[in-house]
One Martini backbone bead per residue (centre of mass of N, CA, C, O) as a GRO file, in nm:
protein
  409
    1UNK     BB    1   0.230   1.346   1.979
    2UNK     BB    2   0.317   1.018   2.087
    3UNK     BB    3   0.442   0.700   2.001
    4UNK     BB    4   0.468   0.363   2.077
    5UNK     BB    5   0.663   0.139   1.917
    6UNK     BB    6   0.580  -0.127   2.071
    7UNK     BB    7   0.264  -0.102   1.984
    8UNK     BB    8   0.275  -0.123   1.668
    9UNK     BB    9   0.313  -0.444   1.649
   10UNK     BB   10   0.002  -0.494   1.735
   11UNK     BB   11  -0.073  -0.418   1.472
   12UNK     BB   12  -0.182  -0.467   1.180
   13UNK     BB   13  -0.076  -0.548   0.886
   14UNK     BB   14   0.000  -0.463   0.590
   15UNK     BB   15  -0.059  -0.620   0.297
   16UNK     BB   16  -0.035  -0.378   0.065
   17UNK     BB   17   0.223  -0.205  -0.097
   18UNK     BB   18   0.229   0.070  -0.322
   19UNK     BB   19   0.486   0.158  -0.572
   20UNK     BB   20   0.536   0.484  -0.743
   21UNK     BB   21   0.720   0.650  -0.932
   22UNK     BB   22   0.779   0.974  -1.052
   23UNK     BB   23   0.762   1.116  -1.362
   24UNK     BB   24   0.677   1.275  -1.651
   25UNK     BB   25   0.440   1.091  -1.624
   26UNK     BB   26   0.149   0.857  -1.540
   27UNK     BB   27   0.202   0.547  -1.572
   28UNK     BB   28   0.305   0.437  -1.302
   29UNK     BB   29   0.066   0.531  -1.127
   30UNK     BB   30  -0.171   0.421  -1.296
   31UNK     BB   31  -0.110   0.120  -1.279
   32UNK     BB   32  -0.103   0.100  -0.968
   33UNK     BB   33  -0.387   0.208  -0.919
   34UNK     BB   34  -0.541  -0.008  -1.077
   35UNK     BB   35  -0.454  -0.242  -0.892
   36UNK     BB   36  -0.568  -0.120  -0.635
   37UNK     BB   37  -0.860  -0.119  -0.733
   38UNK     BB   38  -0.883  -0.426  -0.778
   39UNK     BB   39  -0.829  -0.506  -0.487
   40UNK     BB   40  -1.066  -0.345  -0.356
   41UNK     BB   41  -1.286  -0.499  -0.523
   42UNK     BB   42  -1.202  -0.812  -0.475
   43UNK     BB   43  -1.046  -0.735  -0.171
   44UNK     BB   44  -1.178  -0.545   0.076
   45UNK     BB   45  -1.018  -0.668   0.340
   46UNK     BB   46  -0.769  -0.548   0.253
   47UNK     BB   47  -0.469  -0.386   0.325
   48UNK     BB   48  -0.424  -0.078   0.141
   49UNK     BB   49  -0.146   0.117  -0.006
   50UNK     BB   50  -0.025   0.418  -0.147
   51UNK     BB   51   0.303   0.526  -0.273
   52UNK     BB   52   0.375   0.866  -0.389
   53UNK     BB   53   0.471   1.163  -0.594
   54UNK     BB   54   0.221   1.200  -0.749
   55UNK     BB   55   0.025   1.492  -0.807
   56UNK     BB   56  -0.232   1.312  -0.956
   57UNK     BB   57  -0.362   1.098  -0.769
   58UNK     BB   58  -0.644   1.207  -0.701
   59UNK     BB   59  -0.740   1.212  -1.000
   60UNK     BB   60  -0.689   0.904  -1.058
   61UNK     BB   61  -0.875   0.789  -0.822
   62UNK     BB   62  -1.097   0.954  -0.711
   63UNK     BB   63  -1.369   0.765  -0.547
   64UNK     BB   64  -1.188   0.549  -0.472
   65UNK     BB   65  -1.103   0.322  -0.201
   66UNK     BB   66  -0.787   0.456  -0.213
   67UNK     BB   67  -0.515   0.496  -0.035
   68UNK     BB   68  -0.263   0.766   0.022
   69UNK     BB   69   0.089   0.860   0.002
   70UNK     BB   70   0.277   1.157   0.001
   71UNK     BB   71   0.546   1.254  -0.180
   72UNK     BB   72   0.784   1.426  -0.285
   73UNK     BB   73   0.839   1.555  -0.594
   74UNK     BB   74   0.943   1.496  -0.890
   75UNK     BB   75   1.135   1.659  -1.154
   76UNK     BB   76   1.123   1.720  -1.513
   77UNK     BB   77   1.327   1.762  -1.815
   78UNK     BB   78   1.330   1.788  -2.161
   79UNK     BB   79   1.646   1.712  -2.340
   80UNK     BB   80   1.693   1.582  -2.629
   81UNK     BB   81   1.501   1.327  -2.532
   82UNK     BB   82   1.577   1.375  -2.221
   83UNK     BB   83   1.558   1.316  -1.889
   84UNK     BB   84   1.578   1.570  -1.629
   85UNK     BB   85   1.656   1.647  -1.321
   86UNK     BB   86   1.492   1.870  -1.098
   87UNK     BB   87   1.368   2.088  -0.904
   88UNK     BB   88   1.132   2.077  -0.684
   89UNK     BB   89   0.852   2.215  -0.528
   90UNK     BB   90   1.012   2.199  -0.241
   91UNK     BB   91   1.333   2.283  -0.328
   92UNK     BB   92   1.459   2.018  -0.401
   93UNK     BB   93   1.667   1.824  -0.532
   94UNK     BB   94   1.691   1.532  -0.687
   95UNK     BB   95   1.898   1.411  -0.482
   96UNK     BB   96   1.756   1.502  -0.220
   97UNK     BB   97   1.492   1.351  -0.272
   98UNK     BB   98   1.614   1.070  -0.269
   99UNK     BB   99   1.704   1.081   0.031
  100UNK     BB  100   1.432   1.148   0.161
  101UNK     BB  101   1.274   0.902   0.044
  102UNK     BB  102   1.440   0.685   0.174
  103UNK     BB  103   1.355   0.750   0.469
  104UNK     BB  104   1.047   0.741   0.432
  105UNK     BB  105   1.027   0.445   0.329
  106UNK     BB  106   1.158   0.314   0.569
  107UNK     BB  107   0.949   0.413   0.778
  108UNK     BB  108   0.698   0.290   0.648
  109UNK     BB  109   0.789  -0.006   0.664
  110UNK     BB  110   0.827  -0.008   0.973
  111UNK     BB  111   0.530   0.073   1.044
  112UNK     BB  112   0.347  -0.127   0.846
  113UNK     BB  113   0.459  -0.407   0.772
  114UNK     BB  114   0.444  -0.536   0.497
  115UNK     BB  115   0.376  -0.828   0.325
  116UNK     BB  116   0.367  -0.646   0.059
  117UNK     BB  117   0.542  -0.521  -0.243
  118UNK     BB  118   0.465  -0.308  -0.516
  119UNK     BB  119   0.676  -0.236  -0.799
  120UNK     BB  120   0.741   0.003  -1.044
  121UNK     BB  121   1.001  -0.086  -1.293
  122UNK     BB  122   1.215  -0.042  -1.032
  123UNK     BB  123   1.369  -0.208  -0.781
  124UNK     BB  124   1.531   0.062  -0.655
  125UNK     BB  125   1.437   0.296  -0.797
  126UNK     BB  126   1.515   0.595  -0.928
  127UNK     BB  127   1.725   0.665  -0.650
  128UNK     BB  128   1.751   0.415  -0.452
  129UNK     BB  129   1.502   0.445  -0.233
  130UNK     BB  130   1.460   0.114  -0.159
  131UNK     BB  131   1.700  -0.017  -0.012
  132UNK     BB  132   1.630   0.031   0.294
  133UNK     BB  133   1.348  -0.092   0.291
  134UNK     BB  134   1.433  -0.377   0.215
  135UNK     BB  135   1.616  -0.426   0.456
  136UNK     BB  136   1.405  -0.368   0.683
  137UNK     BB  137   1.192  -0.604   0.581
  138UNK     BB  138   1.331  -0.879   0.646
  139UNK     BB  139   1.225  -0.936   0.940
  140UNK     BB  140   0.912  -0.957   0.807
  141UNK     BB  141   0.901  -1.108   0.531
  142UNK     BB  142   0.878  -0.940   0.285
  143UNK     BB  143   0.722  -0.919  -0.030
  144UNK     BB  144   0.864  -0.861  -0.345
  145UNK     BB  145   0.726  -0.694  -0.639
  146UNK     BB  146   0.745  -0.666  -0.991
  147UNK     BB  147   0.645  -0.415  -1.237
  148UNK     BB  148   0.607  -0.429  -1.605
  149UNK     BB  149   0.590  -0.308  -1.894
  150UNK     BB  150   0.572  -0.418  -2.210
  151UNK     BB  151   0.777  -0.177  -2.287
  152UNK     BB  152   1.051  -0.075  -2.130
  153UNK     BB  153   1.308   0.027  -2.242
  154UNK     BB  154   1.606   0.238  -2.213
  155UNK     BB  155   1.654   0.187  -1.885
  156UNK     BB  156   1.918   0.198  -1.682
  157UNK     BB  157   1.799   0.103  -1.403
  158UNK     BB  158   1.680  -0.170  -1.524
  159UNK     BB  159   1.971  -0.265  -1.671
  160UNK     BB  160   2.125  -0.298  -1.426
  161UNK     BB  161   2.307  -0.473  -1.201
  162UNK     BB  162   2.156  -0.384  -0.950
  163UNK     BB  163   1.873  -0.474  -1.036
  164UNK     BB  164   1.942  -0.775  -1.067
  165UNK     BB  165   2.059  -0.828  -0.782
  166UNK     BB  166   1.816  -0.732  -0.617
  167UNK     BB  167   1.607  -0.919  -0.729
  168UNK     BB  168   1.754  -1.194  -0.658
  169UNK     BB  169   1.763  -1.124  -0.335
  170UNK     BB  170   1.444  -0.974  -0.281
  171UNK     BB  171   1.257  -1.098  -0.492
  172UNK     BB  172   0.944  -1.295  -0.592
  173UNK     BB  173   0.857  -1.130  -0.859
  174UNK     BB  174   0.712  -1.079  -1.203
  175UNK     BB  175   0.517  -0.844  -1.374
  176UNK     BB  176   0.355  -0.835  -1.698
  177UNK     BB  177   0.211  -0.550  -1.885
  178UNK     BB  178   0.127  -0.763  -2.128
  179UNK     BB  179   0.091  -0.900  -2.476
  180UNK     BB  180   0.219  -1.154  -2.672
  181UNK     BB  181   0.022  -1.127  -2.918
  182UNK     BB  182   0.137  -0.831  -2.971
  183UNK     BB  183   0.461  -0.821  -2.863
  184UNK     BB  184   0.560  -1.080  -2.804
  185UNK     BB  185   0.856  -1.259  -2.651
  186UNK     BB  186   1.107  -1.074  -2.618
  187UNK     BB  187   1.041  -0.924  -2.349
  188UNK     BB  188   1.027  -1.173  -2.172
  189UNK     BB  189   1.316  -1.270  -2.230
  190UNK     BB  190   1.463  -1.022  -2.121
  191UNK     BB  191   1.359  -1.054  -1.831
  192UNK     BB  192   1.461  -1.339  -1.784
  193UNK     BB  193   1.763  -1.269  -1.826
  194UNK     BB  194   1.792  -1.034  -1.623
  195UNK     BB  195   1.625  -1.178  -1.354
  196UNK     BB  196   1.600  -1.505  -1.344
  197UNK     BB  197   1.284  -1.527  -1.428
  198UNK     BB  198   0.945  -1.588  -1.463
  199UNK     BB  199   0.718  -1.412  -1.599
  200UNK     BB  200   0.397  -1.267  -1.547
  201UNK     BB  201   0.132  -1.267  -1.758
  202UNK     BB  202  -0.135  -1.010  -1.743
  203UNK     BB  203  -0.163  -0.768  -1.916
  204UNK     BB  204  -0.325  -0.493  -1.960
  205UNK     BB  205  -0.349  -0.186  -1.774
  206UNK     BB  206  -0.669  -0.038  -1.669
  207UNK     BB  207  -0.791   0.233  -1.512
  208UNK     BB  208  -1.057   0.296  -1.652
  209UNK     BB  209  -1.191   0.022  -1.601
  210UNK     BB  210  -1.186   0.046  -1.290
  211UNK     BB  211  -1.337   0.314  -1.257
  212UNK     BB  212  -1.608   0.212  -1.394
  213UNK     BB  213  -1.682   0.015  -1.162
  214UNK     BB  214  -1.734   0.270  -0.953
  215UNK     BB  215  -1.896   0.420  -1.163
  216UNK     BB  216  -2.175   0.573  -1.244
  217UNK     BB  217  -2.351   0.587  -1.507
  218UNK     BB  218  -2.483   0.794  -1.715
  219UNK     BB  219  -2.762   0.887  -1.811
  220UNK     BB  220  -2.933   0.908  -2.075
  221UNK     BB  221  -2.867   1.241  -2.207
  222UNK     BB  222  -2.675   1.394  -1.990
  223UNK     BB  223  -2.438   1.336  -2.199
  224UNK     BB  224  -2.298   1.463  -2.453
  225UNK     BB  225  -2.184   1.416  -2.752
  226UNK     BB  226  -1.855   1.434  -2.841
  227UNK     BB  227  -1.607   1.497  -3.044
  228UNK     BB  228  -1.350   1.557  -2.834
  229UNK     BB  229  -1.037   1.455  -2.675
  230UNK     BB  230  -0.768   1.614  -2.482
  231UNK     BB  231  -0.432   1.534  -2.347
  232UNK     BB  232  -0.182   1.720  -2.142
  233UNK     BB  233   0.028   1.611  -1.895
  234UNK     BB  234   0.296   1.737  -2.038
  235UNK     BB  235   0.576   1.932  -2.120
  236UNK     BB  236   0.743   1.953  -2.406
  237UNK     BB  237   0.943   2.065  -2.665
  238UNK     BB  238   0.661   2.088  -2.873
  239UNK     BB  239   0.394   2.183  -2.723
  240UNK     BB  240   0.363   2.483  -2.789
  241UNK     BB  241   0.326   2.451  -3.092
  242UNK     BB  242   0.075   2.281  -3.077
  243UNK     BB  243  -0.101   2.478  -2.911
  244UNK     BB  244  -0.085   2.708  -3.133
  245UNK     BB  245  -0.257   2.530  -3.363
  246UNK     BB  246  -0.533   2.442  -3.238
  247UNK     BB  247  -0.730   2.677  -3.290
  248UNK     BB  248  -0.737   2.640  -3.597
  249UNK     BB  249  -0.831   2.345  -3.612
  250UNK     BB  250  -1.098   2.369  -3.430
  251UNK     BB  251  -1.238   2.605  -3.578
  252UNK     BB  252  -1.303   2.453  -3.850
  253UNK     BB  253  -1.538   2.266  -3.739
  254UNK     BB  254  -1.717   2.379  -3.556
  255UNK     BB  255  -2.024   2.286  -3.391
  256UNK     BB  256  -2.128   2.026  -3.530
  257UNK     BB  257  -1.967   1.776  -3.389
  258UNK     BB  258  -1.901   1.936  -3.121
  259UNK     BB  259  -1.730   1.902  -2.837
  260UNK     BB  260  -1.415   2.019  -2.708
  261UNK     BB  261  -1.176   1.872  -2.480
  262UNK     BB  262  -0.906   2.017  -2.279
  263UNK     BB  263  -0.638   1.879  -2.095
  264UNK     BB  264  -0.441   2.080  -1.867
  265UNK     BB  265  -0.189   2.220  -1.727
  266UNK     BB  266  -0.079   2.463  -1.492
  267UNK     BB  267   0.114   2.717  -1.634
  268UNK     BB  268   0.321   3.014  -1.620
  269UNK     BB  269   0.345   3.049  -1.910
  270UNK     BB  270   0.246   3.301  -2.116
  271UNK     BB  271   0.218   3.146  -2.386
  272UNK     BB  272   0.043   2.922  -2.281
  273UNK     BB  273  -0.193   3.112  -2.191
  274UNK     BB  274  -0.254   3.231  -2.471
  275UNK     BB  275  -0.340   2.967  -2.604
  276UNK     BB  276  -0.572   2.908  -2.407
  277UNK     BB  277  -0.734   3.164  -2.469
  278UNK     BB  278  -0.786   3.091  -2.768
  279UNK     BB  279  -0.952   2.839  -2.700
  280UNK     BB  280  -1.171   2.973  -2.514
  281UNK     BB  281  -1.289   3.154  -2.759
  282UNK     BB  282  -1.419   2.890  -2.842
  283UNK     BB  283  -1.732   2.763  -2.820
  284UNK     BB  284  -1.645   2.436  -2.890
  285UNK     BB  285  -1.437   2.486  -2.646
  286UNK     BB  286  -1.281   2.317  -2.365
  287UNK     BB  287  -1.092   2.408  -2.072
  288UNK     BB  288  -0.910   2.188  -1.851
  289UNK     BB  289  -0.800   2.045  -1.591
  290UNK     BB  290  -0.651   1.794  -1.464
  291UNK     BB  291  -0.890   1.522  -1.421
  292UNK     BB  292  -1.154   1.300  -1.359
  293UNK     BB  293  -1.323   1.411  -1.613
  294UNK     BB  294  -1.181   1.261  -1.845
  295UNK     BB  295  -1.343   1.000  -1.857
  296UNK     BB  296  -1.623   1.110  -1.942
  297UNK     BB  297  -1.523   1.254  -2.193
  298UNK     BB  298  -1.404   1.011  -2.343
  299UNK     BB  299  -1.658   0.809  -2.347
  300UNK     BB  300  -1.820   1.068  -2.507
  301UNK     BB  301  -1.637   1.037  -2.758
  302UNK     BB  302  -1.539   1.011  -3.103
  303UNK     BB  303  -1.255   1.131  -3.031
  304UNK     BB  304  -0.884   1.156  -3.003
  305UNK     BB  305  -0.602   1.318  -2.837
  306UNK     BB  306  -0.286   1.166  -2.784
  307UNK     BB  307  -0.040   1.024  -2.620
  308UNK     BB  308   0.201   0.740  -2.625
  309UNK     BB  309   0.133   0.633  -2.360
  310UNK     BB  310   0.025   0.369  -2.193
  311UNK     BB  311  -0.230   0.484  -2.056
  312UNK     BB  312  -0.363   0.624  -2.305
  313UNK     BB  313  -0.374   0.378  -2.493
  314UNK     BB  314  -0.546   0.190  -2.311
  315UNK     BB  315  -0.794   0.368  -2.308
  316UNK     BB  316  -0.851   0.335  -2.611
  317UNK     BB  317  -0.874   0.028  -2.619
  318UNK     BB  318  -1.117   0.013  -2.424
  319UNK     BB  319  -1.318   0.211  -2.593
  320UNK     BB  320  -1.254   0.224  -2.925
  321UNK     BB  321  -1.145   0.492  -3.001
  322UNK     BB  322  -1.060   0.702  -3.230
  323UNK     BB  323  -0.710   0.809  -3.284
  324UNK     BB  324  -0.460   1.050  -3.218
  325UNK     BB  325  -0.105   0.993  -3.200
  326UNK     BB  326   0.141   1.143  -3.018
  327UNK     BB  327   0.498   1.169  -3.071
  328UNK     BB  328   0.773   1.167  -2.883
  329UNK     BB  329   1.124   1.247  -2.876
  330UNK     BB  330   1.264   0.974  -2.741
  331UNK     BB  331   1.547   0.785  -2.694
  332UNK     BB  332   1.413   0.494  -2.627
  333UNK     BB  333   1.151   0.430  -2.823
  334UNK     BB  334   0.899   0.298  -2.680
  335UNK     BB  335   0.646   0.416  -2.820
  336UNK     BB  336   0.706   0.344  -3.113
  337UNK     BB  337   0.721   0.037  -3.077
  338UNK     BB  338   0.447  -0.010  -2.949
  339UNK     BB  339   0.271   0.114  -3.179
  340UNK     BB  340   0.363  -0.069  -3.410
  341UNK     BB  341   0.254  -0.331  -3.284
  342UNK     BB  342  -0.045  -0.244  -3.242
  343UNK     BB  343  -0.126  -0.175  -3.544
  344UNK     BB  344  -0.153  -0.476  -3.634
  345UNK     BB  345  -0.441  -0.492  -3.459
  346UNK     BB  346  -0.594  -0.185  -3.509
  347UNK     BB  347  -0.492   0.008  -3.707
  348UNK     BB  348  -0.672   0.313  -3.770
  349UNK     BB  349  -0.747   0.373  -3.476
  350UNK     BB  350  -0.437   0.448  -3.495
  351UNK     BB  351  -0.292   0.765  -3.554
  352UNK     BB  352   0.027   0.863  -3.632
  353UNK     BB  353   0.214   1.158  -3.482
  354UNK     BB  354   0.463   1.358  -3.475
  355UNK     BB  355   0.497   1.637  -3.293
  356UNK     BB  356   0.720   1.786  -3.475
  357UNK     BB  357   0.515   1.741  -3.753
  358UNK     BB  358   0.286   1.921  -3.703
  359UNK     BB  359   0.004   2.015  -3.907
  360UNK     BB  360  -0.291   2.159  -3.945
  361UNK     BB  361  -0.394   2.002  -4.196
  362UNK     BB  362  -0.320   1.718  -4.098
  363UNK     BB  363  -0.479   1.714  -3.831
  364UNK     BB  364  -0.755   1.774  -3.953
  365UNK     BB  365  -0.772   1.525  -4.140
  366UNK     BB  366  -0.745   1.307  -3.920
  367UNK     BB  367  -0.993   1.397  -3.750
  368UNK     BB  368  -1.204   1.362  -3.967
  369UNK     BB  369  -1.160   1.058  -4.004
  370UNK     BB  370  -1.216   0.977  -3.701
  371UNK     BB  371  -1.509   1.088  -3.687
  372UNK     BB  372  -1.613   0.868  -3.907
  373UNK     BB  373  -1.528   0.653  -3.728
  374UNK     BB  374  -1.581   0.373  -3.566
  375UNK     BB  375  -1.593   0.194  -3.313
  376UNK     BB  376  -1.429  -0.048  -3.174
  377UNK     BB  377  -1.472  -0.354  -3.106
  378UNK     BB  378  -1.470  -0.578  -2.888
  379UNK     BB  379  -1.177  -0.779  -2.800
  380UNK     BB  380  -0.968  -1.085  -2.765
  381UNK     BB  381  -0.680  -0.989  -2.890
  382UNK     BB  382  -0.668  -0.806  -2.623
  383UNK     BB  383  -0.541  -0.782  -2.307
  384UNK     BB  384  -0.723  -0.575  -2.038
  385UNK     BB  385  -0.685  -0.756  -1.743
  386UNK     BB  386  -0.425  -0.681  -1.562
  387UNK     BB  387  -0.536  -0.588  -1.289
  388UNK     BB  388  -0.689  -0.842  -1.206
  389UNK     BB  389  -0.457  -1.045  -1.247
  390UNK     BB  390  -0.268  -0.914  -1.042
  391UNK     BB  391  -0.451  -0.925  -0.793
  392UNK     BB  392  -0.483  -1.236  -0.787
  393UNK     BB  393  -0.185  -1.302  -0.764
  394UNK     BB  394  -0.125  -1.151  -0.500
  395UNK     BB  395  -0.333  -1.300  -0.330
  396UNK     BB  396  -0.213  -1.582  -0.364
  397UNK     BB  397   0.063  -1.510  -0.239
  398UNK     BB  398  -0.054  -1.434   0.041
  399UNK     BB  399  -0.201  -1.718   0.105
  400UNK     BB  400   0.077  -1.866   0.005
  401UNK     BB  401   0.376  -1.934   0.166
  402UNK     BB  402   0.500  -2.151  -0.048
  403UNK     BB  403   0.528  -1.943  -0.250
  404UNK     BB  404   0.792  -1.894  -0.496
  405UNK     BB  405   0.995  -1.643  -0.709
  406UNK     BB  406   1.274  -1.678  -0.695
  407UNK     BB  407   1.559  -1.657  -0.824
  408UNK     BB  408   1.778  -1.916  -0.997
  409UNK     BB  409   2.052  -1.772  -1.125
   0.00000   0.00000   0.00000
């Protein structure tokens, strides 16, 4: 069945298209999904859609009425602390996927004619896949907005001359998903200098907070208080070693503190599967695939073991749960810097541990201490309403055609 392209222009335009490229973790997609959730909650009459290659989008969205369009996924492998693009699950190379996604995004923009596009992290996309879409959208006067996490990190694509030139010629504003009371103003100033415009400080974006707005809380007593939750979103260079020592660490606790739930991806590696079988053999440990069940497990846990990515850390800040934060050795040092700044405000609620240095005795001792610690009270010292603030700002920009945030330098 074919459609007549001349009749497509008679259809209402999409109000907001959300784009998040998929990387090694879930942060880009998670932040963008959280803002989409906030838009759907605060402004349900707006036409909104997400486009991403993130293979966990369905799990991240859950039952929230946010529609999404799946692109073929990028795949990465970490080698000596650096992410390297590898062949994706569709069988196309990293470079081929970039070219395919370029055409797909161009077609999507031509078809939906969005009034606004929110892009996470890189103005041009991971492999410049947004360039043709931006050019195509000019005839429809689409407004492009960039969103950037609190600590950007040493990402070449974001710091390139192309990123700065593209932003100044085609973007209308930049949202900063951080809190200057925690992170200081250096990051804002770097963005201001790089992109030639004043960033809008929105606060931290919490997907978990948005999800809980849509989910009915479990009645008291139906969900047992759990000892802890752990999530391994992707396999790093030392993750197998960590997984290998977890059975020893968790077996020592016995059933007394309660159930431990570990969310892991399903990987074909035989050694990975052997470690998971060892964990499944422990009565007070449950192993589950990465899914929307993570939220309920986390909010009912006394402690957690997480990695130091933006999304996981903000989940902990929102719940107040004491946690052990594992740090991967990545060259850009973004997580280490972010966590050092955060710890000045939250103290031992976050206990940091480099993944490469984990020892069973040390991890057991830290988890024992965090099990004894009370949840941190909700505080106004850290702004966690970045999703709502971003949604309101985008809505205001949609409503007032006179507002412009084009770069002036």
